[in-house]
C-alpha positions in Angstrom: -16.3 12.0 3.0 -13.9 14.0 0.7 -11.4 11.2 0.9 -13.8 8.6 -0.1 -15.1 10.7 -3.1 -11.3 11.1 -4.1 -10.9 7.3 -4.0 -14.1 6.6 -6.0 -13.2 9.2 -8.5 -9.6 7.8 -8.9 -10.8 4.4 -9.3 -13.4 5.6 -11.8 -10.7 7.4 -13.9 -8.4 4.3 -13.8 -11.2 2.2 -15.1 -11.9 4.6 -17.9 -8.5 4.9 -18.9 -7.9 1.2 -19.1 -11.1 0.8 -21.4 -10.4 1.4 -25.1 -12.5 4.3 -26.4 -12.2 4.1 -30.2 -12.0 0.3 -31.1 -15.2 -1.8 -30.6 -15.3 -5.6 -30.6 -17.8 -5.2 -33.5 -15.3 -3.2 -35.7 -12.1 -4.7 -36.9 -9.3 -2.8 -38.8 -7.9 -4.7 -41.8 -4.7 -4.3 -43.7 -5.0 -4.3 -47.6 -4.1 -8.0 -47.7 -6.7 -8.8 -45.1 -9.3 -6.7 -46.8 -8.7 -8.4 -50.2 -9.1 -11.8 -48.6 -12.4 -10.8 -46.8 -13.7 -9.4 -50.1 -13.7 -13.0 -51.5 -16.0 -14.4 -48.8 -19.8 -14.8 -49.7 -22.2 -12.3 -48.6 -19.9 -9.4 -47.9 -21.0 -5.9 -48.8 -18.2 -3.4 -49.8 -19.1 0.1 -48.9 -17.2 3.3 -50.3 -18.0 6.2 -48.0 -16.1 8.8 -50.0 -17.6 11.8 -52.0 -18.7 11.4 -55.6 -15.6 13.4 -56.7 -13.4 10.9 -54.9 -15.2 7.9 -56.3 -14.9 9.3 -59.9 -11.1 8.8 -59.6 -11.7 5.1 -59.0 -13.3 2.6 -56.7 -12.9 -1.0 -55.4 -14.8 -3.4 -57.7 -18.1 -4.2 -56.4 -18.3 -1.3 -53.9 -21.6 0.5 -53.1 -21.1 4.4 -52.9 -22.6 5.8 -49.5 -21.1 9.2 -49.0 -20.7 9.6 -45.2 -21.1 13.5 -45.6 -24.6 13.0 -47.2 -27.5 14.2 -45.0 -29.2 10.9 -45.2 -26.2 8.8 -44.5 -27.6 7.7 -41.1 -30.9 6.8 -42.4 -29.4 4.8 -45.2 -27.4 2.7 -42.8 -30.3 2.0 -40.6 -31.8 0.3 -43.5 -28.9 -2.0 -44.0 -29.2 -5.7 -43.5 -27.8 -6.4 -40.0 -26.9 -10.0 -41.0 -24.4 -8.9 -43.6 -20.6 -8.3 -43.3 -19.6 -4.8 -44.3 -16.1 -3.8 -45.6 -16.0 0.0 -45.3 -13.3 2.3 -46.8 -12.8 5.9 -47.6 -9.6 7.7 -48.9 -7.3 7.1 -45.9 -9.3 5.4 -43.2 -10.5 8.2 -41.0 -14.2 8.7 -42.4 -14.6 4.9 -42.9 -13.7 4.4 -39.1 -16.2 7.1 -38.2 -18.9 5.4 -40.7 -18.1 2.0 -38.9 -19.0 3.6 -35.6 -22.1 5.1 -36.8 -23.0 1.6 -38.3 -22.4 0.1 -35.0 -24.7 2.6 -33.2 -27.4 1.6 -35.8 -27.1 -1.9 -34.8 -24.8 -3.5 -37.3 -22.0 -5.7 -35.9 -19.8 -7.4 -38.6 -17.8 -4.3 -39.6 -14.3 -4.0 -41.1 -12.5 -0.8 -41.8 -9.7 -0.7 -44.5 -6.7 0.8 -42.9 -5.2 3.3 -45.1 -8.4 3.4 -47.2 -8.6 3.6 -51.1 -5.1 5.1 -51.3 -3.4 2.0 -49.6 -5.7 -0.4 -51.6 -5.0 1.2 -54.9 -1.2 1.3 -54.2 -1.2 -2.3 -53.4 -3.3 -3.7 -56.1 
């Protein structure tokens, strides 16, 4: 009995380790060049999930500000159009990745995260 349990536990751990935990098939990380190309497509929504102090220093043209640290962030994303494509960025890419995960949990599926965030975008534009 103990041996069978050990085998099942080992197989379960092997399966869990071979399955990616952070990247979803609904969330794609984009380089600045890829992000810029995607911005030109019809119907995309650009979301800036930084704080107001950060957005005061500059934003990507056309971006909608939706601070991930706001208490009502999850409520706001539940009201987003599930048929739209969302390009999400923050300062360096961490919060936007987290925002994309929350958006995926809310039922959104066309999600793109800017690698390097606004810092990388500003440097290359």
